[in-house]
C-alpha positions as CSV (number, residue, x, y, z in Angstrom):
1,X,16.6,-15.8,-45.3
2,X,14.4,-17.0,-48.0
3,X,10.8,-16.1,-47.4
4,X,8.1,-18.7,-47.9
5,X,5.1,-17.0,-49.6
6,X,2.6,-19.6,-48.4
7,X,3.6,-19.0,-44.8
8,X,3.3,-15.2,-45.2
9,X,-0.1,-15.7,-46.8
10,X,-1.3,-17.9,-43.9
11,X,0.0,-15.2,-41.4
12,X,-1.9,-12.5,-43.3
13,X,-5.1,-14.7,-43.1
14,X,-4.7,-15.1,-39.4
15,X,-4.1,-11.4,-38.7
16,X,-7.1,-10.4,-40.9
17,X,-9.3,-12.8,-39.1
18,X,-8.1,-11.4,-35.8
19,X,-8.6,-7.8,-37.0
20,X,-12.1,-8.5,-38.1
21,X,-13.1,-10.3,-34.9
22,X,-11.8,-7.5,-32.7
23,X,-13.6,-4.8,-34.8
24,X,-16.9,-6.8,-34.6
25,X,-16.7,-7.1,-30.8
26,X,-16.1,-3.4,-30.5
27,X,-19.0,-2.6,-32.7
28,X,-21.2,-4.9,-30.5
29,X,-20.1,-2.8,-27.5
30,X,-20.9,0.6,-29.0
31,X,-23.3,1.4,-26.2
32,X,-20.4,1.2,-23.7
33,X,-18.4,3.6,-25.9
34,X,-21.3,6.0,-26.1
35,X,-21.7,6.1,-22.3
36,X,-18.2,7.6,-21.7
37,X,-17.4,11.3,-21.9
38,X,-16.0,12.8,-25.2
39,X,-12.4,12.8,-23.7
40,X,-12.4,9.0,-23.6
41,X,-14.5,8.0,-26.6
42,X,-11.6,6.6,-28.6
43,X,-9.8,5.4,-25.5
44,X,-12.8,3.3,-24.6
45,X,-12.8,1.8,-28.1
46,X,-9.1,1.1,-27.8
47,X,-9.7,-0.6,-24.4
48,X,-12.3,-2.8,-26.0
49,X,-10.1,-3.6,-28.9
50,X,-7.4,-4.7,-26.5
51,X,-9.7,-6.8,-24.4
52,X,-11.0,-8.6,-27.5
53,X,-7.4,-9.1,-28.7
54,X,-6.4,-10.7,-25.4
55,X,-9.2,-13.3,-25.8
56,X,-6.9,-15.0,-28.3
57,X,-3.6,-16.9,-27.8
58,X,-1.4,-15.1,-30.3
59,X,1.9,-16.5,-29.2
60,X,2.3,-18.5,-32.5
61,X,1.6,-15.4,-34.6
62,X,4.0,-13.4,-32.5
63,X,6.8,-15.9,-33.1
64,X,6.2,-15.7,-36.9
65,X,6.2,-11.9,-36.9
66,X,9.5,-11.9,-34.8
67,X,11.1,-14.3,-37.3
68,X,10.3,-11.8,-40.1
69,X,11.8,-8.9,-38.0
70,X,8.4,-7.3,-37.5
71,X,6.7,-6.0,-34.4
72,X,5.4,-8.8,-32.2
73,X,2.4,-6.6,-31.0
74,X,3.8,-7.1,-27.5
75,X,3.5,-3.4,-26.7
76,X,0.5,-2.5,-28.9
77,X,-2.0,-2.1,-26.1
78,X,-3.0,1.5,-26.9
79,X,-3.1,1.0,-30.7
80,X,-4.0,-2.6,-31.4
81,X,-5.9,-2.0,-34.6
82,X,-3.3,0.4,-36.0
83,X,-0.5,-2.1,-35.2
84,X,-2.4,-4.9,-36.9
85,X,-2.9,-2.7,-40.0
86,X,0.8,-1.8,-40.1
87,X,1.8,-5.5,-39.9
88,X,-0.6,-6.5,-42.6
89,X,0.6,-3.6,-44.8
90,X,4.2,-4.9,-44.6
91,X,3.2,-8.5,-45.1
92,X,1.3,-7.7,-48.3
93,X,4.3,-5.7,-49.6
94,X,6.5,-8.7,-48.9
95,X,4.3,-10.7,-51.3
96,X,4.3,-7.9,-53.8
97,X,0.6,-7.3,-53.3
98,X,-1.3,-4.1,-52.9
99,X,-2.1,-3.6,-49.2
100,X,-5.8,-3.4,-48.3
101,X,-7.3,-0.1,-47.5
102,X,-7.1,0.7,-43.8
103,X,-10.2,0.1,-41.7
104,X,-11.1,2.5,-38.9
105,X,-8.0,1.7,-37.0
106,X,-8.2,3.9,-34.0
107,X,-5.2,5.8,-32.7
108,X,-1.8,5.6,-34.4
109,X,1.1,4.5,-32.3
110,X,2.4,8.1,-32.0
111,X,-1.0,9.6,-31.2
112,X,-1.8,6.9,-28.5
113,X,1.5,7.7,-26.7
114,X,0.8,11.4,-26.9
115,X,-2.7,10.9,-25.5
116,X,-1.4,8.9,-22.5
117,X,1.1,11.7,-21.8
118,X,-1.7,14.3,-21.9
119,X,-3.9,12.3,-19.6
120,X,-1.0,11.8,-17.2
121,X,-0.3,15.5,-17.0
122,X,-4.0,16.2,-16.3
123,X,-4.2,13.7,-13.4
124,X,-0.7,13.9,-11.9
125,X,0.7,17.3,-12.9
126,X,3.7,18.3,-14.9
127,X,6.7,16.0,-15.1
128,X,10.0,17.0,-13.7
129,X,12.9,18.0,-15.9
130,X,14.6,14.9,-17.4
131,X,12.0,12.5,-15.9
132,X,8.8,11.2,-17.4
133,X,7.6,9.2,-14.3
134,X,6.1,11.4,-11.6
135,X,6.6,10.9,-7.9
136,X,3.7,10.9,-5.4
137,X,4.6,11.2,-1.7
138,X,2.5,10.3,1.3
139,X,2.4,13.3,3.7
140,X,3.2,12.6,7.4
141,X,1.3,14.5,10.1
142,X,4.5,16.6,10.5
143,X,3.9,18.1,7.1
144,X,1.2,20.2,8.7
145,X,3.7,21.9,11.0
146,X,7.1,21.5,9.4
147,X,7.0,23.7,6.3
148,X,10.8,23.2,5.5
149,X,10.2,19.5,5.3
150,X,7.4,20.0,2.7
151,X,9.5,22.5,0.7
152,X,12.4,20.0,0.7
153,X,10.1,17.3,-0.7
154,X,9.0,19.7,-3.5
155,X,12.7,20.6,-4.3
156,X,13.7,17.0,-4.3
157,X,11.1,16.1,-7.0
158,X,7.7,15.5,-5.5
159,X,5.1,16.0,-8.2
160,X,2.0,14.9,-6.3
161,X,1.3,15.1,-2.5
162,X,-0.9,12.3,-1.1
163,X,-3.0,12.9,2.0
164,X,-4.6,9.9,3.6
165,X,-8.1,10.5,5.1
166,X,-7.7,7.4,7.2
167,X,-5.4,9.4,9.5
168,X,-5.5,12.9,11.1
169,X,-8.4,15.2,10.6
170,X,-9.7,18.0,8.3
171,X,-7.8,20.7,10.3
172,X,-4.5,18.8,9.8
173,X,-5.2,18.0,6.2
174,X,-5.8,21.7,5.5
175,X,-2.5,22.7,7.0
176,X,-0.7,20.0,5.0
177,X,-2.3,21.2,1.8
178,X,-1.6,24.8,2.5
179,X,2.1,24.0,3.1
180,X,2.3,22.0,-0.1
181,X,0.7,24.7,-2.2
182,X,2.9,27.4,-0.6
183,X,6.1,25.3,-1.3
184,X,5.0,24.6,-4.9
185,X,4.4,28.3,-5.5
186,X,7.7,29.3,-3.9
187,X,9.6,26.9,-6.2
188,X,7.7,27.5,-9.4
189,X,6.2,23.9,-9.4
190,X,2.7,22.6,-10.1
191,X,2.2,19.9,-7.3
192,X,-1.1,18.1,-7.4
193,X,-3.0,17.2,-4.2
194,X,-4.4,13.7,-4.0
195,X,-6.5,12.6,-1.1
196,X,-7.2,9.0,-0.2
197,X,-10.7,8.0,0.9
198,X,-10.2,5.4,3.6
199,X,-12.7,2.9,2.3
200,X,-14.1,-0.2,4.2
201,X,-10.9,-1.6,5.6
202,X,-11.7,-4.8,7.6
203,X,-9.7,-4.9,10.8
204,X,-9.4,-6.8,14.1
205,X,-11.0,-5.2,17.1
206,X,-9.5,-4.2,20.4
207,X,-7.5,-6.5,22.5
208,X,-7.7,-6.4,26.3
209,X,-4.7,-4.4,27.7
210,X,-1.9,-6.3,29.2
211,X,-0.5,-5.8,32.7
212,X,1.0,-2.5,33.9
213,X,4.6,-3.7,34.1
214,X,8.0,-3.4,32.5
215,X,10.6,-6.0,31.8
216,X,14.1,-4.7,32.7
217,X,16.8,-6.8,31.2
218,X,20.6,-6.1,31.3
219,X,22.5,-6.6,28.1
220,X,24.9,-9.6,28.1
221,X,27.6,-10.9,25.8
222,X,27.6,-14.5,24.4
223,X,29.2,-15.8,27.6
224,X,26.5,-14.3,29.8
225,X,28.7,-11.5,31.1
226,X,26.9,-8.2,31.6
227,X,27.9,-5.5,29.1
228,X,25.3,-3.0,30.1
229,X,22.9,-3.1,33.1
230,X,19.3,-2.3,32.6
231,X,18.3,1.3,33.3
232,X,15.2,2.3,35.3
233,X,14.1,5.8,35.8
234,X,12.0,7.2,38.8
235,X,10.3,10.5,38.1
236,X,7.6,12.6,39.6
237,X,5.6,12.7,36.3
238,X,6.1,10.5,33.3
239,X,6.5,12.5,30.0
240,X,5.1,11.2,26.7
241,X,8.6,10.7,25.3
242,X,10.0,9.0,28.4
243,X,11.8,5.7,28.1
244,X,9.6,2.6,28.6
245,X,11.3,1.7,31.9
246,X,10.1,4.9,33.7
247,X,8.0,4.8,36.9
248,X,6.4,7.7,38.7
249,X,7.0,7.9,42.5
250,X,6.3,10.4,45.2
251,X,8.3,13.7,45.0
252,X,9.7,13.3,48.5
253,X,11.1,9.9,47.5
254,X,13.0,11.6,44.6
255,X,14.3,14.3,46.9
256,X,15.5,11.7,49.5
257,X,17.2,9.1,47.3
258,X,21.0,9.5,46.8
259,X,23.7,8.0,44.6
260,X,24.8,4.7,46.1
261,X,21.4,3.8,47.7
262,X,20.4,0.2,47.4
263,X,16.8,-0.7,46.6
264,X,15.1,-4.1,47.0
265,X,12.0,-5.4,45.3
266,X,10.1,-8.7,44.9
267,X,9.2,-8.7,41.2
268,X,6.1,-10.2,39.6
269,X,7.7,-13.6,39.5
270,X,8.5,-13.5,43.2
271,X,12.2,-13.0,42.5
272,X,14.2,-10.9,44.9
273,X,16.0,-8.2,42.9
274,X,18.3,-5.3,43.8
275,X,18.6,-1.9,42.1
276,X,21.2,0.8,42.7
277,X,20.9,4.5,42.5
278,X,23.6,5.7,40.0
279,X,22.5,9.3,39.3
280,X,20.1,12.0,40.5
281,X,18.8,15.2,39.1
282,X,15.8,17.5,39.8
283,X,12.7,15.4,39.3
284,X,14.5,12.2,38.3
285,X,16.5,9.3,39.7
286,X,18.4,6.8,37.6
287,X,18.7,3.2,38.7
288,X,20.8,0.2,37.5
289,X,19.7,-3.4,37.6
290,X,22.1,-6.3,37.0
291,X,19.5,-9.0,36.9
292,X,16.4,-9.3,34.8
293,X,13.4,-8.0,36.8
294,X,9.7,-7.4,36.1
295,X,8.5,-4.2,37.8
296,X,4.8,-3.4,38.0
297,X,2.5,-0.6,39.1
298,X,2.0,-0.6,42.9
299,X,5.1,-2.7,43.6
300,X,6.7,-2.0,47.0
301,X,10.3,-1.0,47.1
302,X,12.5,-1.3,50.2
303,X,15.5,0.8,50.8
304,X,18.6,0.6,53.1
305,X,17.7,4.1,54.4
306,X,16.1,4.5,57.8
307,X,14.5,7.7,56.7
308,X,12.8,6.1,53.7
309,X,12.0,2.4,54.5
310,X,9.3,1.6,51.8
311,X,7.7,3.4,48.9
312,X,5.6,2.2,45.9
313,X,6.0,2.4,42.1
314,X,3.3,4.6,40.5
315,X,1.0,3.9,37.6
316,X,2.3,3.1,34.1
317,X,0.4,2.5,30.9
318,X,-0.5,-1.2,30.3
319,X,1.5,-3.2,27.9
320,X,0.0,-3.8,24.5
321,X,-1.3,-7.3,24.5
322,X,-1.2,-9.6,21.4
323,X,-2.6,-12.9,20.3
324,X,0.1,-15.5,19.7
325,X,-1.0,-17.9,17.0
326,X,0.6,-21.0,15.7
327,X,-0.2,-23.5,13.0
328,X,-3.1,-25.7,14.2
329,X,-4.4,-23.2,16.7
330,X,-8.0,-22.0,16.6
331,X,-9.2,-18.4,16.8
332,X,-12.7,-17.3,17.5
333,X,-13.8,-14.2,15.6
334,X,-16.9,-12.6,17.0
335,X,-19.3,-9.7,16.0
336,X,-19.6,-8.5,19.6
337,X,-17.0,-5.7,20.0
338,X,-15.7,-6.8,23.3
339,X,-11.9,-6.9,23.9
340,X,-10.1,-9.8,22.5
341,X,-7.9,-12.1,24.7
342,X,-5.1,-14.5,24.2
343,X,-5.6,-18.3,24.6
344,X,-5.3,-19.7,28.1
345,X,-3.0,-22.8,28.3
346,X,-2.8,-25.1,31.3
347,X,0.3,-26.8,32.7
348,X,-0.2,-29.8,30.4
349,X,-0.1,-27.5,27.3
350,X,-3.8,-27.9,26.7
351,X,-6.0,-25.0,25.6
352,X,-8.5,-24.2,28.3
353,X,-9.8,-21.2,26.5
354,X,-9.1,-20.4,22.9
355,X,-8.0,-16.9,21.7
356,X,-10.7,-14.6,20.5
357,X,-11.0,-11.1,18.9
358,X,-13.7,-9.1,17.2
359,X,-14.1,-8.1,13.6
360,X,-14.9,-4.4,13.0
361,X,-17.1,-4.9,10.0
362,X,-20.3,-6.8,11.0
363,X,-21.4,-7.3,7.4
364,X,-18.7,-9.9,7.1
365,X,-20.6,-12.4,9.1
366,X,-23.4,-12.6,6.6
367,X,-21.1,-13.4,3.7
368,X,-18.4,-15.8,4.7
369,X,-18.7,-19.6,4.4
370,X,-17.1,-22.6,6.0
371,X,-13.9,-23.7,4.2
372,X,-13.0,-20.2,2.9
373,X,-9.6,-18.7,3.4
374,X,-9.0,-15.8,5.8
375,X,-5.8,-13.7,6.1
376,X,-4.6,-11.5,8.9
377,X,-2.1,-8.6,9.0
378,X,-1.3,-8.4,5.3
379,X,-1.2,-12.1,4.9
380,X,1.3,-12.9,7.6
381,X,-1.2,-15.3,9.1
382,X,-3.4,-17.6,7.1
383,X,-6.4,-19.5,8.3
384,X,-9.5,-21.5,7.2
385,X,-13.0,-20.9,8.4
386,X,-14.0,-24.1,10.3
387,X,-17.4,-23.2,11.7
388,X,-19.8,-20.2,11.5
389,X,-22.9,-18.8,13.0
390,X,-24.6,-15.4,12.7
391,X,-22.5,-13.9,15.5
392,X,-19.1,-15.6,15.3
393,X,-16.9,-18.0,13.3
394,X,-14.0,-20.2,14.2
395,X,-10.8,-20.2,12.3
396,X,-8.0,-22.8,12.1
397,X,-4.6,-21.3,11.6
398,X,-2.9,-23.0,8.6
399,X,0.2,-20.8,8.3
400,X,2.1,-18.8,10.8
401,X,5.7,-18.3,12.0
402,X,7.3,-21.4,13.5
403,X,7.5,-19.9,16.9
404,X,4.1,-18.2,16.6
405,X,2.9,-15.1,14.9
406,X,1.7,-12.0,16.8
407,X,-1.8,-10.7,15.9
408,X,-2.4,-7.2,17.2
409,X,-5.5,-5.0,17.4
410,X,-6.4,-2.9,14.4
411,X,-4.7,-5.3,11.9
412,X,-6.2,-6.0,8.5
413,X,-8.3,-9.0,7.7
414,X,-8.7,-10.2,4.1
415,X,-11.1,-12.8,2.6
416,X,-9.5,-13.3,-0.8
417,X,-12.1,-15.9,-2.1
418,X,-15.2,-14.3,-0.6
419,X,-17.5,-11.8,-2.3
420,X,-18.3,-9.6,0.7
421,X,-20.6,-7.3,-1.3
422,X,-19.2,-4.3,0.4
423,X,-19.2,-1.0,-1.4
424,X,-16.0,1.0,-1.8
425,X,-17.6,4.1,-0.3
426,X,-18.4,4.3,3.4
427,X,-20.3,7.0,5.3
428,X,-17.0,8.5,6.5
429,X,-15.8,8.6,2.9
430,X,-19.0,10.6,1.9
431,X,-18.3,13.0,4.7
432,X,-14.7,13.4,3.8
433,X,-15.5,13.9,0.2
434,X,-17.0,17.3,0.9
435,X,-13.5,18.4,2.1
436,X,-11.7,16.7,-0.8
437,X,-14.0,18.3,-3.4
438,X,-13.1,21.7,-2.0
439,X,-9.4,21.4,-1.4
440,X,-7.9,18.6,-3.5
441,X,-7.1,17.9,-7.2
442,X,-7.5,14.2,-7.1
443,X,-9.5,11.6,-5.1
444,X,-7.9,8.2,-4.6
445,X,-10.8,5.8,-4.5
446,X,-10.0,2.9,-2.1
447,X,-11.3,-0.6,-2.4
448,X,-13.3,0.0,-5.6
449,X,-14.6,-3.4,-6.6
450,X,-17.1,-2.8,-9.4
451,X,-18.6,-0.4,-11.9
452,X,-21.4,0.1,-9.4
453,X,-18.9,1.5,-6.8
454,X,-17.7,4.0,-9.4
455,X,-21.3,5.0,-10.2
456,X,-21.8,5.7,-6.4
457,X,-18.7,7.9,-6.3
458,X,-19.8,9.9,-9.4
459,X,-23.2,10.4,-7.8
460,X,-21.4,11.9,-4.8
461,X,-19.3,14.1,-7.1
462,X,-22.5,15.5,-8.6
463,X,-23.7,16.4,-5.1
464,X,-20.6,18.5,-4.6
465,X,-20.5,19.8,-8.2
466,X,-17.1,18.1,-8.6
467,X,-17.8,16.1,-11.8
468,X,-15.1,16.9,-14.3
469,X,-13.3,19.0,-11.6
470,X,-11.9,16.3,-9.4
471,X,-9.7,13.6,-11.1
472,X,-10.1,10.0,-9.9
473,X,-7.4,7.5,-9.2
474,X,-8.9,4.0,-8.8
475,X,-7.0,1.9,-6.2
476,X,-7.0,-1.7,-7.4
477,X,-6.4,-3.8,-4.3
478,X,-8.8,-6.8,-4.5
479,X,-9.3,-9.8,-6.6
480,X,-12.8,-8.5,-7.6
481,X,-11.4,-5.2,-8.7
482,X,-8.8,-6.9,-10.9
483,X,-11.4,-9.2,-12.5
484,X,-13.7,-6.2,-13.1
485,X,-11.1,-3.8,-14.2
486,X,-12.5,-3.1,-17.8
487,X,-16.0,-2.4,-16.5
488,X,-14.5,-0.2,-13.7
489,X,-12.5,1.8,-16.2
490,X,-15.4,2.3,-18.6
491,X,-17.6,3.5,-15.7
492,X,-15.0,6.0,-14.6
493,X,-14.6,7.3,-18.1
494,X,-17.8,9.2,-17.6
495,X,-15.7,11.9,-16.0
496,X,-12.3,13.4,-16.6
497,X,-9.6,12.6,-15.7
498,X,-8.8,9.2,-14.3
499,X,-5.8,7.1,-13.3
500,X,-5.2,3.7,-11.6
501,X,-3.1,2.9,-8.6
502,X,-1.7,-0.7,-8.2
503,X,-2.0,-1.0,-4.4
504,X,0.3,-4.0,-4.4
505,X,0.1,-4.6,-0.6
506,X,-3.6,-5.6,-0.4
507,X,-3.6,-6.8,-3.9
508,X,-0.8,-9.3,-3.3
509,X,-2.6,-10.6,-0.2
510,X,-5.9,-10.9,-2.1
511,X,-4.6,-12.5,-5.2
512,X,-1.6,-14.5,-3.9
513,X,2.0,-13.7,-3.8
514,X,2.7,-16.0,-6.7
515,X,0.4,-13.9,-8.9
516,X,1.2,-10.3,-8.1
517,X,4.1,-10.0,-10.6
518,X,1.9,-11.0,-13.5
519,X,-1.1,-9.1,-12.3
520,X,0.7,-5.8,-12.0
521,X,1.9,-6.2,-15.6
522,X,-1.6,-7.0,-16.8
523,X,-3.0,-3.9,-15.1
524,X,-0.4,-1.7,-16.7
525,X,-1.2,-3.2,-20.1
526,X,-4.9,-2.7,-19.8
527,X,-4.4,0.9,-18.6
528,X,-2.1,1.5,-21.5
529,X,-4.8,0.3,-23.8
530,X,-7.2,2.9,-22.3
531,X,-4.5,5.7,-22.3
532,X,-4.8,5.9,-18.5
533,X,-1.8,6.6,-16.2
534,X,-0.8,4.1,-13.6
535,X,0.6,4.7,-10.1
536,X,3.0,2.1,-8.8
537,X,2.4,1.9,-5.1
538,X,3.2,0.1,-1.8
539,X,6.6,-0.4,-0.1
540,X,8.6,1.4,-2.8
541,X,12.0,2.1,-1.2
542,X,10.4,1.5,2.2
543,X,13.6,0.4,3.9
544,X,15.3,3.6,2.7
545,X,12.3,5.9,3.7
546,X,12.1,4.3,7.2
547,X,15.6,3.2,8.1
548,X,17.9,5.2,5.8
549,X,19.2,2.3,3.7
550,X,17.5,0.6,0.7
551,X,17.6,-3.1,0.0
552,X,18.8,-4.5,-3.3
553,X,15.3,-5.8,-4.2
554,X,13.9,-2.3,-3.6
555,X,16.2,-0.9,-6.3
556,X,15.2,-3.5,-8.7
557,X,11.5,-2.8,-8.0
558,X,12.1,0.9,-8.8
559,X,13.6,-0.1,-12.1
560,X,10.5,-2.2,-12.9
561,X,8.3,0.8,-11.9
562,X,9.4,2.5,-15.1
563,X,6.4,0.8,-16.7
564,X,4.1,3.2,-14.8
565,X,3.5,6.9,-15.0
566,X,4.0,7.6,-11.3
567,X,5.6,5.9,-8.3
568,X,4.3,6.4,-4.8
569,X,6.4,6.7,-1.7
570,X,5.1,6.2,1.8
571,X,6.2,8.4,4.7
572,X,9.3,7.8,6.8
573,X,12.0,9.5,8.7
574,X,14.3,9.5,5.6
575,X,11.6,10.4,3.1
576,X,13.6,13.2,1.4
577,X,16.5,10.8,0.9
578,X,14.0,8.3,-0.8
579,X,12.7,11.0,-3.1
580,X,16.1,12.0,-4.2
581,X,17.3,8.5,-4.9
582,X,14.0,7.6,-6.6
583,X,14.2,10.6,-8.9
584,X,17.8,9.8,-9.8
585,X,17.1,6.1,-10.6
586,X,14.1,7.0,-12.7
587,X,16.1,9.6,-14.7
588,X,18.9,7.1,-15.3
589,X,16.5,4.2,-16.1
590,X,14.5,6.2,-18.6
591,X,17.5,6.4,-20.8
592,X,17.2,2.6,-21.3
593,X,13.5,2.1,-21.2
594,X,10.3,3.7,-22.4
595,X,7.6,2.1,-20.3
596,X,8.0,-1.6,-21.2
597,X,10.1,-1.0,-24.3
598,X,13.9,-1.3,-24.1
599,X,16.0,1.6,-25.5
600,X,19.6,1.2,-26.5
601,X,21.8,4.3,-25.9
602,X,25.5,4.0,-26.5
603,X,26.9,1.7,-23.8
604,X,29.2,3.5,-21.4
605,X,31.5,2.5,-18.6
606,X,30.6,3.6,-15.1
607,X,32.5,6.7,-13.9
608,X,35.2,6.0,-11.3
């Protein structure tokens, strides 16, 4: 291809102007660079270079560089100035000119990559053999008492154990940590301990308990024929792990009932129902019902026995009650922490009393405005704030399942367009930090929104003499955090070492499902610029961890996670299976990709 000198000269002019502007902006931000610790001086400069670089639309320049077979600067985040200099050097050579002397260009490509690797090891521990990307695993409560489970996680490839302060208590946390450290030592591994501060999660309040009854429904085929009758158990005392359809009755009743006895009840719908005794054992009687029946605490049961004419079903726990919400419904959210209740509908389908529930964070009522969006239960239900007063606000449901969505107690509430002004550090977090500072390697900082939140955390670090001892992983899970990411990173760079977690669950709800794909890429790029490791989190191989079988989309998600330095798994019954599969996929994928850059090994056929 014949090169046109005038086009190359114009490209040189554009790149030199870009280079000069970026450098000037970094010089004007020297005070920000001076404020960070020595470990991050040049990383802060690199971050500011990249931020200035991204203020321009360079797509035209990228196309011209590509046409010349040169780097398009697409993966130059951690070494923008060095990459610009390299491009200019080659372009001047193409024109037969002497390249200009290099300016202060920051880290070279090689050094930037090495620095990111070094920071990753400091925050997340040593990598596993044959795998660059680390694996962080959320520890279940069982990890406090089941050492073999913890040791298996370590053997399968866990590099970092995550303990969530939103669950359990310090006694349980200590047992989990002791098991992790014991297993790591036994297997010659260096496993980091990361502890999540719970943060100010906004949730729905309690909902009034439902009735103390159980629905007993036989299983039928498509023609309505019974395949399996419903099973009801009568016992003298209900155990914690007993089936739902278990009722306590007097001991003499159990001792008297015999196989073949017929029982009659009038259920909660005034339906006459029969049950039959099919098995007895010490302390338990098993009944079969061939019609659907609703059995409740205190219900009288008649028998065909003269020596046992009538007895009553004992007390069972109330059913969990939910609010059923459909599009167009209204929901009252109140500050008063009284129990929520479902809507009351009359025979004409009219709402006599709207559903209501409390919000556990009173500060919300001072910040929200009419017309703003509200989301419930990780975005499963969407609403708009219609009216507000100091003690309550009314929401119109704008999106829900066609047949109605269930809203339970203790479910998350998000206000994606509202600045709630809530700090990322709660009083509970400050109390938990004393334990974290003593026992953990890393603190995962939940719901950080601003540089001020980071300053507050660092102030607490100083109280516990933990500055430069505890690493910080900043959990980016709100719109404000994403918009303030540069300032948040610069504030955190006052200590060593730091990382970023892309908490994709809350982040997707806050920023919109249509945006999360691009947003996670932008977060990775900005962290690359600052040589800061990224943790790819939320619902990774969740179906496998919980149900034993992954979905196809989960596998694709893991392949994309190669951009990060660590992938986080949540707890589940099949967690060790998930660790093994994740480790294998990461090892295989790393042959074809180094972060965002494609690698091309020799193409092989799959083994039979």
